[in-house]
ZADO-1210 file (C-alpha; in nm, 4 decimals, padded with zeros to 6 digits):
<atoms>
<atom x="-12.7840" y="10.0106" z="-01.9523" code="MET" pos="1"/>
<atom x="-12.8254" y="10.1362" z="-02.3073" code="GLN" pos="2"/>
<atom x="-12.9339" y="09.8796" z="-02.5705" code="PRO" pos="3"/>
<atom x="-12.6089" y="09.9193" z="-02.7641" code="GLU" pos="4"/>
<atom x="-12.4005" y="09.8453" z="-02.4556" code="GLU" pos="5"/>
<atom x="-12.6119" y="09.5451" z="-02.3612" code="ARG" pos="6"/>
<atom x="-12.5979" y="09.4083" z="-02.7150" code="GLN" pos="7"/>
<atom x="-12.2204" y="09.4487" z="-02.7215" code="ALA" pos="8"/>
<atom x="-12.1942" y="09.2549" z="-02.3943" code="ARG" pos="9"/>
<atom x="-12.4200" y="08.9790" z="-02.5261" code="ILE" pos="10"/>
<atom x="-12.2169" y="08.9571" z="-02.8460" code="GLU" pos="11"/>
<atom x="-11.8920" y="08.9374" z="-02.6466" code="ALA" pos="12"/>
<atom x="-12.0371" y="08.6632" z="-02.4261" code="TYR" pos="13"/>
<atom x="-12.1445" y="08.4612" z="-02.7298" code="LEU" pos="14"/>
<atom x="-11.8038" y="08.5115" z="-02.8875" code="LEU" pos="15"/>
<atom x="-11.6465" y="08.3548" z="-02.5788" code="LYS" pos="16"/>
<atom x="-11.8985" y="08.0755" z="-02.5219" code="ALA" pos="17"/>
<atom x="-11.9895" y="08.0299" z="-02.8916" code="GLU" pos="18"/>
<atom x="-12.3413" y="07.9141" z="-02.7972" code="PHE" pos="19"/>
<atom x="-12.5741" y="08.0118" z="-02.5127" code="ALA" pos="20"/>
<atom x="-12.9351" y="07.9541" z="-02.4160" code="SER" pos="21"/>
<atom x="-13.1852" y="08.2361" z="-02.3843" code="LEU" pos="22"/>
<atom x="-13.2045" y="08.1727" z="-02.0087" code="GLU" pos="23"/>
<atom x="-12.8282" y="08.2049" z="-01.9791" code="GLU" pos="24"/>
<atom x="-12.8248" y="08.5341" z="-02.1679" code="LEU" pos="25"/>
<atom x="-13.1071" y="08.6705" z="-01.9504" code="VAL" pos="26"/>
<atom x="-12.9084" y="08.5860" z="-01.6358" code="HIS" pos="27"/>
<atom x="-12.5927" y="08.7317" z="-01.7821" code="PHE" pos="28"/>
<atom x="-12.7428" y="09.0599" z="-01.9012" code="SER" pos="29"/>
<atom x="-12.9935" y="09.1156" z="-01.6226" code="GLY" pos="30"/>
<atom x="-13.2534" y="09.2085" z="-01.8837" code="ALA" pos="31"/>
<atom x="-13.5958" y="09.0571" z="-01.9435" code="SER" pos="32"/>
<atom x="-13.6566" y="08.7721" z="-02.1852" code="ILE" pos="33"/>
<atom x="-13.8379" y="09.0011" z="-02.4275" code="SER" pos="34"/>
<atom x="-13.5520" y="09.2529" z="-02.4191" code="THR" pos="35"/>
<atom x="-13.2903" y="08.9867" z="-02.4845" code="VAL" pos="36"/>
<atom x="-13.4974" y="08.8504" z="-02.7716" code="ARG" pos="37"/>
<atom x="-13.5044" y="09.1998" z="-02.9272" code="ARG" pos="38"/>
<atom x="-13.1292" y="09.2314" z="-02.8761" code="ASP" pos="39"/>
<atom x="-13.0734" y="08.9006" z="-03.0519" code="LEU" pos="40"/>
<atom x="-13.2877" y="09.0160" z="-03.3442" code="LEU" pos="41"/>
<atom x="-13.0687" y="09.3263" z="-03.3778" code="VAL" pos="42"/>
<atom x="-12.7464" y="09.1255" z="-03.3567" code="LEU" pos="43"/>
<atom x="-12.8747" y="08.8709" z="-03.6065" code="GLU" pos="44"/>
<atom x="-12.9707" y="09.1541" z="-03.8420" code="GLY" pos="45"/>
<atom x="-12.6113" y="09.2665" z="-03.8325" code="GLY" pos="46"/>
<atom x="-12.5007" y="08.9110" z="-03.9174" code="GLN" pos="47"/>
<atom x="-12.3020" y="08.8891" z="-03.5937" code="ARG" pos="48"/>
<atom x="-12.4968" y="08.6052" z="-03.4343" code="ILE" pos="49"/>
<atom x="-12.7527" y="08.3453" z="-03.5369" code="ARG" pos="50"/>
<atom x="-13.0597" y="08.2757" z="-03.3299" code="ARG" pos="51"/>
<atom x="-13.1311" y="07.9086" z="-03.2608" code="THR" pos="52"/>
<atom x="-13.4085" y="07.7191" z="-03.0880" code="HIS" pos="53"/>
<atom x="-13.3890" y="07.8407" z="-02.7296" code="GLY" pos="54"/>
<atom x="-13.0736" y="08.0470" z="-02.7662" code="GLY" pos="55"/>
<atom x="-12.8146" y="08.1970" z="-02.9994" code="ALA" pos="56"/>
<atom x="-12.4817" y="08.1136" z="-03.1602" code="ARG" pos="57"/>
<atom x="-12.1899" y="08.3398" z="-03.2470" code="SER" pos="58"/>
<atom x="-12.0924" y="08.3631" z="-03.6129" code="LEU" pos="59"/>
<atom x="-11.7408" y="08.4807" z="-03.5302" code="GLN" pos="60"/>
<atom x="-11.4355" y="08.2643" z="-03.4508" code="PRO" pos="61"/>
<atom x="-11.3939" y="08.2274" z="-03.0732" code="PRO" pos="62"/>
<atom x="-11.1223" y="08.4294" z="-02.8967" code="LYS" pos="63"/>
<atom x="-11.0904" y="08.2028" z="-02.5953" code="THR" pos="64"/>
<atom x="-11.0370" y="07.8347" z="-02.5236" code="ASP" pos="65"/>
<atom x="-11.2373" y="07.8468" z="-02.1992" code="GLU" pos="66"/>
<atom x="-11.5011" y="07.6088" z="-02.3311" code="PHE" pos="67"/>
<atom x="-11.2824" y="07.4023" z="-02.5665" code="VAL" pos="68"/>
<atom x="-11.2651" y="07.0380" z="-02.4612" code="PHE" pos="69"/>
<atom x="-10.9041" y="06.9813" z="-02.5699" code="SER" pos="70"/>
<atom x="-10.7830" y="07.2933" z="-02.3882" code="ALA" pos="71"/>
<atom x="-10.9800" y="07.2205" z="-02.0721" code="ARG" pos="72"/>
<atom x="-10.8519" y="06.8632" z="-02.0672" code="ASP" pos="73"/>
<atom x="-10.4943" y="06.9841" z="-02.0165" code="THR" pos="74"/>
<atom x="-10.5751" y="07.1843" z="-01.7019" code="ARG" pos="75"/>
<atom x="-10.5003" y="07.0023" z="-01.3749" code="GLN" pos="76"/>
<atom x="-10.4327" y="06.7007" z="-01.5990" code="ALA" pos="77"/>
<atom x="-10.2532" y="06.4917" z="-01.3349" code="VAL" pos="78"/>
<atom x="-10.5242" y="06.5550" z="-01.0764" code="GLN" pos="79"/>
<atom x="-10.8043" y="06.4856" z="-01.3239" code="LYS" pos="80"/>
<atom x="-10.6499" y="06.1543" z="-01.4235" code="GLU" pos="81"/>
<atom x="-10.6225" y="06.0485" z="-01.0584" code="ALA" pos="82"/>
<atom x="-10.9786" y="06.1619" z="-00.9882" code="ILE" pos="83"/>
<atom x="-11.1055" y="05.9799" z="-01.2968" code="GLY" pos="84"/>
<atom x="-10.9322" y="05.6599" z="-01.1875" code="THR" pos="85"/>
<atom x="-11.0896" y="05.6842" z="-00.8415" code="ALA" pos="86"/>
<atom x="-11.4349" y="05.7519" z="-00.9893" code="CYS" pos="87"/>
<atom x="-11.4076" y="05.4502" z="-01.2187" code="ALA" pos="88"/>
<atom x="-11.3061" y="05.2297" z="-00.9250" code="ALA" pos="89"/>
<atom x="-11.6435" y="05.3044" z="-00.7640" code="LEU" pos="90"/>
<atom x="-11.8296" y="05.1372" z="-01.0516" code="VAL" pos="91"/>
<atom x="-11.9205" y="04.7723" z="-01.0061" code="GLY" pos="92"/>
<atom x="-11.8871" y="04.5110" z="-01.2830" code="PRO" pos="93"/>
<atom x="-12.1712" y="04.5240" z="-01.5321" code="GLY" pos="94"/>
<atom x="-12.3313" y="04.8384" z="-01.3909" code="GLN" pos="95"/>
<atom x="-12.5036" y="05.1003" z="-01.6032" code="THR" pos="96"/>
<atom x="-12.3182" y="05.4318" z="-01.5911" code="VAL" pos="97"/>
<atom x="-12.4184" y="05.7780" z="-01.7090" code="THR" pos="98"/>
<atom x="-12.1283" y="06.0076" z="-01.7878" code="LEU" pos="99"/>
<atom x="-12.1531" y="06.3780" z="-01.8547" code="ASP" pos="100"/>
<atom x="-11.9326" y="06.5821" z="-02.0837" code="SER" pos="101"/>
<atom x="-11.6712" y="06.7184" z="-01.8437" code="GLY" pos="102"/>
<atom x="-11.3038" y="06.6497" z="-01.8951" code="THR" pos="103"/>
<atom x="-11.2778" y="06.4749" z="-01.5568" code="THR" pos="104"/>
<atom x="-11.5596" y="06.2449" z="-01.6657" code="CYS" pos="105"/>
<atom x="-11.3624" y="06.1700" z="-01.9809" code="PHE" pos="106"/>
<atom x="-11.0750" y="06.0550" z="-01.7620" code="GLN" pos="107"/>
<atom x="-11.3163" y="05.8357" z="-01.5659" code="ALA" pos="108"/>
<atom x="-11.4419" y="05.6861" z="-01.8927" code="ALA" pos="109"/>
<atom x="-11.0829" y="05.6077" z="-01.9960" code="ARG" pos="110"/>
<atom x="-11.0338" y="05.4126" z="-01.6744" code="GLN" pos="111"/>
<atom x="-11.3658" y="05.2291" z="-01.6885" code="LEU" pos="112"/>
<atom x="-11.2458" y="05.0025" z="-01.9650" code="GLY" pos="113"/>
<atom x="-11.5002" y="04.7244" z="-01.9985" code="GLU" pos="114"/>
<atom x="-11.6057" y="04.7248" z="-01.6327" code="ARG" pos="115"/>
<atom x="-11.9401" y="04.8900" z="-01.7075" code="ALA" pos="116"/>
<atom x="-12.2149" y="04.6953" z="-01.8786" code="GLY" pos="117"/>
<atom x="-12.3805" y="05.0005" z="-02.0320" code="GLN" pos="118"/>
<atom x="-12.2625" y="05.3586" z="-02.0770" code="VAL" pos="119"/>
<atom x="-12.5034" y="05.6457" z="-02.1469" code="VAL" pos="120"/>
<atom x="-12.3518" y="05.9810" z="-02.2394" code="THR" pos="121"/>
<atom x="-12.3963" y="06.3053" z="-02.4298" code="ASN" pos="122"/>
<atom x="-12.0213" y="06.3386" z="-02.4866" code="SER" pos="123"/>
<atom x="-11.8754" y="06.2465" z="-02.8256" code="LEU" pos="124"/>
<atom x="-11.5218" y="06.2067" z="-02.6810" code="PRO" pos="125"/>
<atom x="-11.6596" y="05.9601" z="-02.4244" code="VAL" pos="126"/>
<atom x="-11.8676" y="05.7824" z="-02.6880" code="ALA" pos="127"/>
<atom x="-11.5598" y="05.7441" z="-02.9094" code="ASN" pos="128"/>
<atom x="-11.3834" y="05.5573" z="-02.6292" code="LEU" pos="129"/>
<atom x="-11.6498" y="05.2877" z="-02.6291" code="PHE" pos="130"/>
<atom x="-11.7523" y="05.2928" z="-02.9957" code="SER" pos="131"/>
<atom x="-11.5485" y="04.9836" z="-03.0843" code="SER" pos="132"/>
<atom x="-11.6068" y="04.7908" z="-02.7608" code="SER" pos="133"/>
<atom x="-11.7778" y="04.4539" z="-02.7907" code="SER" pos="134"/>
<atom x="-11.8352" y="04.4354" z="-02.4141" code="ARG" pos="135"/>
<atom x="-11.9863" y="04.7741" z="-02.3305" code="VAL" pos="136"/>
<atom x="-12.3266" y="04.8722" z="-02.4675" code="GLU" pos="137"/>
<atom x="-12.3062" y="05.2396" z="-02.5635" code="LEU" pos="138"/>
<atom x="-12.6049" y="05.4749" z="-02.5640" code="HIS" pos="139"/>
<atom x="-12.5504" y="05.8244" z="-02.7062" code="LEU" pos="140"/>
<atom x="-12.8152" y="06.0858" z="-02.6350" code="SER" pos="141"/>
<atom x="-12.9782" y="06.2897" z="-02.9044" code="GLY" pos="142"/>
<atom x="-12.9545" y="06.6661" z="-02.9123" code="GLY" pos="143"/>
<atom x="-12.7788" y="06.9555" z="-03.0813" code="VAL" pos="144"/>
<atom x="-12.4028" y="06.9351" z="-03.1115" code="LEU" pos="145"/>
<atom x="-12.2292" y="07.2050" z="-02.9082" code="TYR" pos="146"/>
<atom x="-11.9353" y="07.2999" z="-03.1338" code="PRO" pos="147"/>
<atom x="-11.5795" y="07.2432" z="-03.0143" code="ARG" pos="148"/>
<atom x="-11.6922" y="07.0625" z="-02.6978" code="LEU" pos="149"/>
<atom x="-11.8261" y="06.7561" z="-02.8737" code="GLY" pos="150"/>
<atom x="-12.1284" y="06.7679" z="-02.6423" code="THR" pos="151"/>
<atom x="-12.4935" y="06.7069" z="-02.7263" code="LEU" pos="152"/>
<atom x="-12.7253" y="06.9572" z="-02.5590" code="VAL" pos="153"/>
<atom x="-13.0860" y="07.0702" z="-02.5735" code="GLY" pos="154"/>
<atom x="-13.4283" y="06.9175" z="-02.5008" code="PRO" pos="155"/>
<atom x="-13.3561" y="06.5879" z="-02.6775" code="GLN" pos="156"/>
<atom x="-13.0471" y="06.5277" z="-02.4678" code="ALA" pos="157"/>
<atom x="-13.2338" y="06.6150" z="-02.1490" code="THR" pos="158"/>
<atom x="-13.5194" y="06.3827" z="-02.2440" code="GLU" pos="159"/>
<atom x="-13.2794" y="06.0944" z="-02.3003" code="THR" pos="160"/>
<atom x="-13.1504" y="06.1141" z="-01.9443" code="PHE" pos="161"/>
<atom x="-13.4928" y="06.1821" z="-01.7943" code="SER" pos="162"/>
<atom x="-13.5944" y="05.8406" z="-01.9304" code="ARG" pos="163"/>
<atom x="-13.2728" y="05.6637" z="-01.8266" code="THR" pos="164"/>
<atom x="-13.2067" y="05.4702" z="-01.5076" code="HIS" pos="165"/>
<atom x="-12.8431" y="05.4183" z="-01.4106" code="ALA" pos="166"/>
<atom x="-12.6688" y="05.2459" z="-01.1259" code="ASP" pos="167"/>
<atom x="-12.4086" y="05.5221" z="-01.1173" code="VAL" pos="168"/>
<atom x="-12.3845" y="05.8760" z="-01.2546" code="ALA" pos="169"/>
<atom x="-12.0399" y="06.0333" z="-01.2831" code="ILE" pos="170"/>
<atom x="-12.0470" y="06.4082" z="-01.3280" code="LEU" pos="171"/>
<atom x="-11.8302" y="06.7163" z="-01.3042" code="SER" pos="172"/>
<atom x="-11.9130" y="07.0787" z="-01.2272" code="ALA" pos="173"/>
<atom x="-11.7591" y="07.4229" z="-01.2123" code="SER" pos="174"/>
<atom x="-11.7914" y="07.4757" z="-00.8383" code="GLY" pos="175"/>
<atom x="-11.8806" y="07.3331" z="-00.5000" code="ILE" pos="176"/>
<atom x="-11.9542" y="07.5088" z="-00.1708" code="ALA" pos="177"/>
<atom x="-12.1313" y="07.4179" z="00.1521" code="GLU" pos="178"/>
<atom x="-12.4651" y="07.5140" z="-00.0020" code="ASP" pos="179"/>
<atom x="-12.4357" y="07.2934" z="-00.3100" code="GLY" pos="180"/>
<atom x="-12.2828" y="07.2324" z="-00.6496" code="ILE" pos="181"/>
<atom x="-12.2721" y="07.4893" z="-00.9290" code="TYR" pos="182"/>
<atom x="-12.2480" y="07.4983" z="-01.3070" code="SER" pos="183"/>
<atom x="-12.1311" y="07.7806" z="-01.5303" code="SER" pos="184"/>
<atom x="-12.3423" y="07.6838" z="-01.8292" code="HIS" pos="185"/>
<atom x="-12.7230" y="07.6735" z="-01.8541" code="ALA" pos="186"/>
<atom x="-12.7155" y="07.4375" z="-02.1539" code="LEU" pos="187"/>
<atom x="-12.5755" y="07.1570" z="-01.9413" code="ILE" pos="188"/>
<atom x="-12.7608" y="07.2126" z="-01.6128" code="VAL" pos="189"/>
<atom x="-13.0912" y="07.0493" z="-01.7102" code="ASP" pos="190"/>
<atom x="-12.9095" y="06.7498" z="-01.8586" code="ILE" pos="191"/>
<atom x="-12.7034" y="06.6972" z="-01.5442" code="GLN" pos="192"/>
<atom x="-13.0106" y="06.7308" z="-01.3229" code="ARG" pos="193"/>
<atom x="-13.1791" y="06.4572" z="-01.5270" code="ALA" pos="194"/>
<atom x="-12.8694" y="06.2377" z="-01.4859" code="MET" pos="195"/>
<atom x="-12.8767" y="06.2916" z="-01.1094" code="ILE" pos="196"/>
<atom x="-13.2481" y="06.2158" z="-01.0819" code="ALA" pos="197"/>
<atom x="-13.2110" y="05.8911" z="-01.2762" code="GLY" pos="198"/>
<atom x="-12.9145" y="05.7420" z="-01.0884" code="ALA" pos="199"/>
<atom x="-12.9013" y="05.5279" z="-00.7756" code="ASP" pos="200"/>
<atom x="-12.5584" y="05.6652" z="-00.6865" code="ARG" pos="201"/>
<atom x="-12.4281" y="06.0094" z="-00.7817" code="VAL" pos="202"/>
<atom x="-12.0542" y="06.0773" z="-00.7975" code="ILE" pos="203"/>
<atom x="-11.8962" y="06.4152" z="-00.8672" code="PHE" pos="204"/>
<atom x="-11.5319" y="06.4337" z="-00.9713" code="GLY" pos="205"/>
<atom x="-11.4042" y="06.7808" z="-00.8797" code="LEU" pos="206"/>
<atom x="-11.0439" y="06.8952" z="-00.8708" code="ASP" pos="207"/>
<atom x="-10.9304" y="07.1341" z="-00.5961" code="HIS" pos="208"/>
<atom x="-10.9813" y="07.4466" z="-00.8082" code="THR" pos="209"/>
<atom x="-11.3588" y="07.3931" z="-00.7927" code="LYS" pos="210"/>
<atom x="-11.3812" y="07.4094" z="-00.4130" code="PHE" pos="211"/>
<atom x="-11.5299" y="07.7210" z="-00.2549" code="GLY" pos="212"/>
<atom x="-11.6400" y="07.8392" z="-00.5975" code="ARG" pos="213"/>
<atom x="-11.9963" y="07.9430" z="-00.6843" code="ARG" pos="214"/>
<atom x="-12.0816" y="07.9809" z="-01.0511" code="SER" pos="215"/>
<atom x="-12.3837" y="08.1316" z="-01.2216" code="LEU" pos="216"/>
<atom x="-12.6240" y="07.8383" z="-01.1981" code="PHE" pos="217"/>
<atom x="-12.6964" y="07.6257" z="-00.8884" code="PRO" pos="218"/>
<atom x="-12.6887" y="07.2669" z="-01.0115" code="LEU" pos="219"/>
<atom x="-12.7588" y="07.0397" z="-00.7162" code="SER" pos="220"/>
<atom x="-12.8111" y="07.0310" z="-00.3429" code="ASP" pos="221"/>
<atom x="-12.5591" y="06.8228" z="-00.1530" code="LEU" pos="222"/>
<atom x="-12.8440" y="06.5941" z="-00.0441" code="THR" pos="223"/>
<atom x="-12.8613" y="06.4645" z="-00.4026" code="ASP" pos="224"/>
<atom x="-12.4930" y="06.3659" z="-00.4049" code="VAL" pos="225"/>
<atom x="-12.3404" y="06.0462" z="-00.2653" code="ASP" pos="226"/>
<atom x="-11.9675" y="06.0775" z="-00.3338" code="VAL" pos="227"/>
<atom x="-11.7224" y="06.3604" z="-00.3976" code="ILE" pos="228"/>
<atom x="-11.3890" y="06.2593" z="-00.5499" code="VAL" pos="229"/>
<atom x="-11.1124" y="06.5184" z="-00.5441" code="THR" pos="230"/>
<atom x="-10.7362" y="06.5625" z="-00.5137" code="ASP" pos="231"/>
<atom x="-10.5083" y="06.6459" z="-00.2156" code="PRO" pos="232"/>
<atom x="-10.5224" y="07.0186" z="-00.2933" code="GLY" pos="233"/>
<atom x="-10.8863" y="07.0461" z="-00.1857" code="ALA" pos="234"/>
<atom x="-10.9374" y="07.2544" z="00.1346" code="PRO" pos="235"/>
<atom x="-10.9533" y="07.0375" z="00.4455" code="ALA" pos="236"/>
<atom x="-11.2229" y="07.2481" z="00.6125" code="ASP" pos="237"/>
<atom x="-11.4651" y="07.2105" z="00.3235" code="LEU" pos="238"/>
<atom x="-11.3921" y="06.8377" z="00.2949" code="LEU" pos="239"/>
<atom x="-11.4703" y="06.8032" z="00.6662" code="ALA" pos="240"/>
<atom x="-11.7951" y="06.9964" z="00.6182" code="ALA" pos="241"/>
<atom x="-11.8955" y="06.7654" z="00.3329" code="LEU" pos="242"/>
<atom x="-11.8244" y="06.4565" z="00.5421" code="ARG" pos="243"/>
<atom x="-12.0278" y="06.6077" z="00.8246" code="ALA" pos="244"/>
<atom x="-12.3186" y="06.6357" z="00.5811" code="ARG" pos="245"/>
<atom x="-12.2982" y="06.2600" z="00.5223" code="GLY" pos="246"/>
<atom x="-12.1153" y="06.2597" z="00.1882" code="LEU" pos="247"/>
<atom x="-11.8455" y="06.0090" z="00.1129" code="GLU" pos="248"/>
<atom x="-11.5276" y="06.1983" z="00.0228" code="VAL" pos="249"/>
<atom x="-11.2485" y="06.0265" z="-00.1697" code="VAL" pos="250"/>
<atom x="-10.9136" y="06.2051" z="-00.2033" code="VAL" pos="251"/>
<atom x="-10.7368" y="06.0602" z="-00.5043" code="ALA" pos="252"/>
<atom x="-10.3638" y="06.0638" z="-00.5666" code="GLY" pos="253"/>
<atom x="-10.2452" y="06.0787" z="-00.2074" code="LYS" pos="254"/>
</atoms>
């Protein structure tokens, strides 16, 4: 691939995602780290992108809502609300809960009310739900704000969760198959892995569109997961395979 073509592809990817890590751009382009760094220097020289610590950010208005929290929250809204309710029901009174930044996790946070004793999150929408609560102790991770998603990312956010113990972690992902759970964004993978490692019980809320789907980044083996919560549209054969692997499967909204 010629440098100009590769740089155009990288610019288009950043325009869609708005922000991406160096690792993500290397995977996307198939080029070496040093080559991608040179490409980013060229793009920055043309004032089309801005390099950041560990990645790059587009300087152009986005042309897609794929990563926008408000847009994503309207997709499979009924199923996500049911899944969120079922996830919240699995939390015991006074437990410490980590919540990631997915829209299904936001629905779980809405249903938690004051059941949890402590909530730890990198999601500003989730944090806003508990910001005025006198019963729930809210911990918001540090990190760099990922525009439009209201999500804190980067090494500081990862470090917060690597030093956090939780009774329950509630997460979402972009795909699940018999070989594991997948994420479409490198910026969130390390944070979610830290959440999983620090929790006694790991719950994934995944609507039926995520089943049988493999995204760019493997996130977790199924052995690290305790519960999958989904909706009635999820494929019966894959649900049976998950149960056979020892996972608890909850179908919400039946």
